[in-house]
C-alpha positions as CSV (number, residue, x, y, z in Angstrom):
1,M,171.4,51.8,72.9
2,T,170.6,54.8,75.1
3,Y,167.6,57.0,74.4
4,N,169.8,59.7,73.0
5,E,171.6,57.2,70.8
6,T,168.2,56.0,69.6
7,L,167.1,59.5,68.7
8,E,170.4,60.1,67.0
9,F,169.7,57.1,64.8
10,L,166.2,58.2,64.0
11,Y,167.1,61.7,63.2
12,T,170.4,61.2,61.3
13,R,170.3,57.7,59.8
14,L,166.8,57.9,58.4
15,A,165.4,60.4,56.0
16,A,163.4,62.9,58.0
17,F,161.1,65.4,56.5
18,H,161.3,67.8,59.5
19,R,165.1,68.0,58.8
20,I,165.6,67.9,55.1
21,G,162.1,68.6,53.7
22,T,160.8,67.1,50.4
23,A,164.0,65.0,49.9
24,A,162.7,62.8,52.8
25,Y,159.2,62.4,51.4
26,K,158.5,58.8,50.2
27,P,155.1,58.7,48.6
28,G,153.4,55.3,48.6
29,L,152.4,52.7,51.0
30,E,154.6,49.7,49.9
31,T,157.4,50.3,52.5
32,I,155.1,50.9,55.5
33,R,153.1,47.8,54.5
34,R,156.2,45.7,54.3
35,L,157.4,47.0,57.7
36,C,154.1,46.4,59.4
37,A,153.8,43.0,57.9
38,I,157.1,42.0,59.5
39,M,155.7,43.3,62.8
40,G,152.5,41.4,62.7
41,N,150.3,44.0,61.0
42,P,149.3,45.9,64.1
43,Q,147.2,48.3,62.1
44,K,144.7,45.5,61.4
45,R,144.0,45.2,65.2
46,L,143.1,48.9,65.6
47,K,140.0,50.9,65.3
48,C,141.1,54.4,64.2
49,I,139.8,57.9,63.7
50,H,142.0,59.1,60.8
51,I,142.4,62.9,60.5
52,A,143.8,64.9,57.5
53,G,143.7,68.6,56.6
54,T,146.0,71.5,55.9
55,N,145.4,73.3,59.2
56,G,143.6,72.3,62.4
57,K,144.2,68.6,62.2
58,G,146.4,68.5,65.3
59,S,144.0,70.4,67.5
60,T,141.1,68.3,66.1
61,A,143.0,65.1,66.8
62,H,143.9,66.1,70.3
63,T,140.4,67.2,71.2
64,I,138.7,64.1,69.8
65,A,141.2,62.0,71.7
66,A,140.5,64.0,74.9
67,V,136.8,63.4,74.5
68,L,137.3,59.7,74.0
69,T,139.6,59.5,77.1
70,A,137.0,61.4,79.1
71,A,134.4,58.9,77.9
72,G,136.5,56.0,79.4
73,Y,137.9,54.7,76.2
74,K,141.6,53.7,76.2
75,T,142.8,56.1,73.5
76,G,145.9,56.1,71.4
77,L,147.0,59.4,69.8
78,Y,149.6,59.7,67.0
79,T,150.5,63.3,65.9
80,S,153.5,65.1,64.4
81,P,155.8,66.9,64.8
82,H,156.9,67.1,68.4
83,L,158.0,70.2,70.3
84,L,160.2,68.9,73.1
85,D,160.7,65.1,72.9
86,F,160.1,62.6,70.1
87,N,157.8,60.5,72.4
88,E,155.2,63.3,72.4
89,R,154.1,61.9,69.0
90,I,152.8,58.7,70.5
91,R,150.5,58.8,73.5
92,I,147.9,56.6,75.2
93,D,145.4,58.5,77.4
94,G,147.9,61.4,77.3
95,Q,150.9,59.5,78.5
96,P,153.8,59.5,76.0
97,I,155.4,56.3,75.0
98,G,158.2,55.3,77.3
99,H,161.8,55.9,76.3
100,N,162.6,52.2,76.8
101,D,159.8,51.2,74.4
102,V,161.3,53.5,71.7
103,I,164.7,52.0,72.3
104,R,163.5,48.4,72.1
105,F,161.6,49.0,68.9
106,V,164.6,50.6,67.2
107,E,166.9,47.9,68.4
108,H,164.6,45.3,67.0
109,F,164.3,47.3,63.7
110,R,168.1,47.3,63.4
111,T,168.2,43.5,63.4
112,L,165.9,43.3,60.3
113,D,167.0,42.7,56.8
114,P,167.1,46.2,55.2
115,E,165.9,44.8,51.9
116,E,163.0,43.0,53.6
117,C,161.7,46.0,55.4
118,G,162.3,48.4,52.5
119,D,164.6,51.1,53.9
120,P,161.8,53.2,55.7
121,S,162.0,56.9,56.3
122,F,161.9,58.5,59.7
123,F,158.1,59.0,59.5
124,E,157.4,55.5,58.2
125,L,159.4,54.0,61.2
126,A,157.6,56.3,63.6
127,T,154.3,55.3,62.2
128,A,155.0,51.6,62.6
129,L,156.2,52.2,66.1
130,A,152.9,54.0,67.0
131,L,150.7,51.3,65.5
132,K,152.7,48.6,67.2
133,H,152.5,50.4,70.6
134,F,148.8,51.0,70.3
135,A,148.1,47.3,69.3
136,R,150.4,45.9,72.0
137,N,148.5,48.0,74.6
138,N,145.1,47.1,73.3
139,V,143.7,50.6,72.9
140,D,140.0,50.9,72.3
141,Y,140.5,53.6,69.6
142,A,143.6,55.2,68.0
143,V,143.3,58.8,66.8
144,I,145.8,59.1,63.9
145,E,146.9,62.4,62.4
146,V,148.0,62.3,58.7
147,G,151.6,63.4,58.3
148,L,151.4,64.9,54.8
149,G,148.6,64.8,52.3
150,G,146.6,61.6,52.8
151,R,146.4,59.3,49.8
152,L,150.1,58.3,49.9
153,D,150.8,59.1,53.5
154,S,152.2,56.3,55.7
155,T,149.2,56.5,58.0
156,N,146.8,55.5,55.2
157,I,147.2,51.8,56.0
158,V,144.9,52.1,59.1
159,N,141.4,50.8,59.3
160,P,139.3,53.8,60.3
161,V,135.8,53.9,61.8
162,L,135.7,57.6,60.8
163,S,137.8,59.8,58.5
164,V,138.0,63.6,59.0
165,I,139.3,66.3,56.8
166,T,139.5,69.7,58.5
167,N,140.2,72.1,55.7
168,I,142.2,72.7,52.5
169,S,144.6,75.5,51.8
170,L,147.9,75.8,49.9
171,D,150.8,74.1,51.6
172,H,153.5,71.6,50.5
173,T,152.5,72.5,46.9
174,S,155.7,70.9,45.5
175,I,154.3,67.6,46.7
176,L,150.6,67.8,46.8
177,G,149.8,70.1,43.9
178,D,149.5,73.8,43.0
179,T,145.8,74.2,43.5
180,R,143.4,73.6,46.3
181,A,141.5,71.1,44.2
182,E,144.6,69.0,43.7
183,I,145.4,69.2,47.4
184,A,141.8,68.2,48.2
185,Y,142.2,65.1,46.0
186,E,145.3,64.0,47.9
187,K,143.5,64.5,51.3
188,A,140.5,62.7,50.1
189,G,142.7,59.7,49.5
190,I,142.0,58.6,53.1
191,F,138.3,57.9,52.2
192,K,137.3,54.2,52.7
193,K,134.3,52.3,51.4
194,D,131.3,52.5,53.8
195,I,133.4,54.5,56.3
196,P,131.9,58.0,57.0
197,A,134.0,61.0,56.3
198,V,133.5,64.4,58.0
199,I,134.5,67.4,55.9
200,G,135.2,70.5,58.1
201,E,135.3,73.2,55.5
202,S,134.5,73.2,51.8
203,D,133.7,75.6,49.0
204,P,132.8,75.4,45.3
205,E,136.4,74.8,44.3
206,I,137.0,71.7,46.5
207,R,133.5,70.3,47.3
208,P,133.1,68.5,44.0
209,V,136.5,66.9,44.5
210,F,135.3,65.3,47.8
211,Q,132.0,64.3,46.2
212,N,133.7,62.7,43.2
213,V,136.1,60.7,45.3
214,A,133.4,59.7,47.8
215,T,131.3,58.4,44.9
216,A,134.2,56.4,43.5
217,T,135.1,54.9,46.9
218,G,131.6,54.4,48.3
219,T,132.2,56.8,51.2
220,P,129.3,58.5,53.1
221,L,130.1,62.2,53.4
222,V,129.1,64.6,56.2
223,F,129.8,68.3,55.5
224,A,130.2,69.9,58.9
225,E,129.2,73.4,57.7
226,E,125.8,72.0,56.8
227,Q,125.2,71.1,60.5
228,T,124.5,73.5,63.4
229,P,126.3,72.1,66.4
230,I,127.2,75.6,67.8
231,R,124.5,78.2,68.5
232,S,126.9,80.9,69.5
233,C,130.4,81.4,70.9
234,T,132.2,84.0,73.0
235,A,135.9,84.5,73.3
236,I,137.6,85.9,76.4
237,P,141.3,85.8,77.3
238,G,142.3,82.2,77.7
239,E,138.9,80.6,76.8
240,I,136.3,80.3,74.1
241,T,132.8,79.4,75.3
242,Y,130.6,77.5,72.9
243,R,126.8,77.2,73.4
244,T,125.9,74.0,71.5
245,T,122.8,72.3,70.4
246,A,123.6,68.9,71.9
247,Y,126.3,69.2,74.6
248,G,125.4,72.3,76.6
249,T,128.0,75.0,77.2
250,L,131.6,74.1,76.3
251,H,134.6,75.9,77.7
252,S,137.6,75.5,75.4
253,V,141.2,76.3,76.4
254,L,142.1,76.4,72.7
255,T,141.6,80.1,71.9
256,G,143.0,80.8,68.4
257,N,140.5,82.2,66.0
258,C,140.7,79.1,63.8
259,Q,139.5,77.0,66.8
260,I,135.9,78.1,66.2
261,H,136.0,76.3,62.8
262,N,137.8,73.4,64.4
263,A,135.1,73.1,67.1
264,T,132.4,72.7,64.5
265,T,134.3,69.9,62.8
266,I,135.0,68.2,66.1
267,L,131.4,68.3,67.3
268,V,130.1,66.9,64.0
269,A,132.8,64.2,64.2
270,I,131.6,63.3,67.7
271,D,128.0,63.3,66.6
272,T,129.1,60.8,63.9
273,L,131.0,58.6,66.4
274,I,127.9,58.5,68.7
275,G,125.9,57.5,65.6
276,L,128.3,54.6,65.2
277,G,127.6,53.4,68.7
278,L,130.2,55.0,70.9
279,N,129.0,55.9,74.4
280,I,130.0,59.6,74.7
281,S,128.0,61.8,77.0
282,P,127.6,65.6,77.0
283,E,129.7,65.7,80.1
284,N,132.5,63.8,78.3
285,V,132.5,66.3,75.5
286,R,132.6,69.2,78.0
287,E,135.5,67.6,79.8
288,G,137.4,66.9,76.6
289,F,137.1,70.5,75.5
290,S,138.0,72.1,78.8
291,R,140.9,69.7,79.6
292,V,142.3,68.9,76.2
293,C,145.9,70.1,77.0
294,E,145.9,68.2,80.4
295,L,144.4,65.0,78.9
296,T,146.6,64.8,75.7
297,G,149.6,67.0,76.4
298,L,148.8,69.4,73.5
299,M,151.2,72.4,73.2
300,G,151.8,75.2,70.8
301,R,148.3,76.3,69.8
302,W,148.0,79.9,70.9
303,M,149.8,78.9,74.0
304,K,150.7,81.5,76.7
305,I,154.2,80.9,77.9
306,S,154.8,84.0,80.0
307,D,152.7,86.7,81.7
308,S,155.6,89.2,82.1
309,P,155.9,90.1,79.4
310,L,152.8,88.5,77.9
311,T,154.2,85.9,75.5
312,I,152.2,83.8,73.1
313,C,153.4,81.0,70.8
314,D,151.7,79.2,67.9
315,T,153.0,76.7,65.5
316,G,150.9,77.9,62.5
317,H,153.2,78.0,59.5
318,N,151.3,78.5,56.3
319,P,148.9,81.2,54.7
320,G,145.8,79.3,55.8
321,A,146.9,79.4,59.5
322,W,148.1,83.0,59.3
323,Q,144.8,84.3,58.0
324,Y,143.6,83.6,61.5
325,L,146.8,84.3,63.4
326,G,147.3,87.8,61.9
327,P,144.2,89.4,63.4
328,H,144.7,87.6,66.7
329,I,148.2,88.9,67.0
330,A,147.2,92.4,66.0
331,A,144.8,92.4,69.0
332,M,147.6,91.7,71.5
333,P,148.7,94.6,73.7
334,G,151.2,96.9,72.0
335,P,153.9,97.5,71.2
336,R,154.1,94.0,69.7
337,H,157.4,92.2,69.3
338,I,157.1,89.2,66.9
339,V,159.8,86.5,66.8
340,L,159.6,84.6,63.5
341,G,161.4,82.0,61.6
342,F,160.4,80.0,58.6
343,M,161.4,76.9,56.6
344,S,162.8,77.7,53.2
345,D,159.9,75.8,51.4
346,K,157.2,77.9,52.9
347,D,155.1,80.5,51.0
348,I,156.4,83.5,52.9
349,R,155.0,86.0,50.5
350,H,151.4,85.1,51.2
351,I,152.0,84.6,54.9
352,M,153.3,88.2,55.2
353,D,150.1,89.5,53.6
354,H,148.5,88.7,57.0
355,M,151.1,90.2,59.3
356,D,150.8,93.2,61.6
357,R,152.4,96.3,59.9
358,D,152.7,98.1,63.3
359,A,154.8,95.4,65.1
360,R,158.5,95.0,65.4
361,Y,160.0,91.8,64.0
362,Y,162.9,89.6,65.1
363,F,163.6,87.2,62.2
364,V,165.5,84.2,63.4
365,R,167.1,81.0,62.1
366,P,166.0,77.7,63.6
367,S,168.6,75.0,64.1
368,T,167.6,72.9,61.1
369,P,169.0,72.6,57.6
370,R,165.6,73.6,56.2
371,A,165.6,77.0,57.8
372,A,165.2,80.1,55.7
373,S,167.8,82.8,55.9
374,P,166.8,85.5,58.4
375,E,168.7,88.1,56.3
376,Q,166.7,87.2,53.2
377,I,163.4,87.2,55.2
378,S,164.3,90.6,56.7
379,T,165.0,92.1,53.3
380,Y,161.8,90.7,51.8
381,A,159.8,91.8,54.9
382,A,161.1,95.4,54.5
383,G,159.7,95.4,51.0
384,C,156.3,94.4,52.5
385,G,156.4,97.2,55.0
386,L,157.5,95.1,58.0
387,Q,160.2,96.5,60.2
388,G,162.7,94.1,61.9
389,M,166.2,92.7,62.2
390,P,167.7,89.3,61.5
391,F,169.2,87.1,64.2
392,N,171.3,84.0,63.6
393,S,169.6,82.0,66.4
394,V,166.1,81.7,67.7
395,I,167.2,82.4,71.3
396,D,169.1,85.5,70.4
397,G,166.0,86.9,68.7
398,Y,163.8,85.9,71.5
399,M,166.0,87.3,74.2
400,Q,166.2,90.6,72.4
401,A,162.4,90.7,72.0
402,K,162.0,89.9,75.7
403,S,164.4,92.7,76.7
404,D,162.6,95.2,74.4
405,A,159.2,94.1,75.6
406,L,160.2,94.4,79.3
407,K,161.3,98.0,78.6
408,S,158.3,99.0,76.6
409,G,155.6,97.1,78.4
410,G,154.4,95.3,75.2
411,S,153.8,91.7,74.3
412,I,155.6,89.0,72.3
413,F,154.5,86.5,69.8
414,V,156.7,83.5,68.8
415,G,156.0,81.5,65.7
416,G,156.3,81.0,62.0
417,S,157.6,77.4,62.4
418,T,157.3,74.5,64.8
419,F,161.1,74.7,65.1
420,V,161.0,78.2,66.4
421,V,158.3,77.4,69.0
422,S,160.2,74.3,70.0
423,E,163.5,76.1,70.7
424,V,161.9,78.8,72.8
425,L,160.0,76.1,74.8
426,Q,163.2,74.2,75.3
427,H,164.9,77.4,76.5
428,I,162.3,78.3,79.1
429,K,161.4,74.9,80.4
């Protein structure tokens, strides 16, 4: 098989959530356990940091991985989705898994008895590949981002030394529950006996959920908001500077407003890892924060992709993310041109509550069966006081926005979906 043939098999032969949504979701751990057992149970040979949460888990996973790499630990990182190439999901010290490694794994999988390995989904197979790759390469630690939820997510077979839950907001409600308390319960499903869990953000609605699950499982809880790792922070274009209690002054290249909350969670997680015996110095933390994109390949978090016109992209795609993105976008130089596309299962109504009423919108259709109709989005947006036009492709909308911004001297934001950001990055690379 060629690499392209391998990807074709992964994307079209296996149920993939990123293509068809909830129809691809396979709750439960039986299949991933059967698949990993056939492959020698690589998860049992790994020490993991397991990270869940509605928003911020990707940035948190990448930054913790960057700090571990800076500290000299051989560090695996498994995240999803990808933006340009499938192999971005599986990295060791920032280096993506090789194409040949992906091919060999899939070729081996195709020789297995389908009944024996349980007909895995795309994500289950990708998870098994990541765990196998990390074990084969003897990583010191593997930072594992939950795909969806936690309790029934395929990644929940790992053996963590630390669990992290960044925050809870409404997303994937058809699967995880209609309330934040129900969603918190699903996320808390990653708790393990005697393994500390850092909770990034909590409030009276969800805090009791975490406490009850922790009591039932024997999990020591650390609430990040009760700690004071950051004395103050200052945001300037392209950087947030944090003055911390233990690590000196940190310069972070992740600059979205939500990153201030993420930074607190990350620093408390690092404090906890040091308490568990990891050798991480203040210099390692400073390097991890300042070089996270370079050390891990992170893309798509308030990422500048052009100076002329100023163009920013961000993969935030739910109301919890947009409560931070909305004000950040409104502060961009005007007139603002916003290229947006959504998946049909997203809560567009609550997302639009946070959108800039003075911007011009370009509603686009990503190339995936899950994409929401740009015509319907445009009609709904008009009722919310947003002015814009529908486009049948991401690139058509982006090119029109670019043309308009070059004429007017304004700025562009690209987002609403990982798929929208991915197609624009593919176009400009």
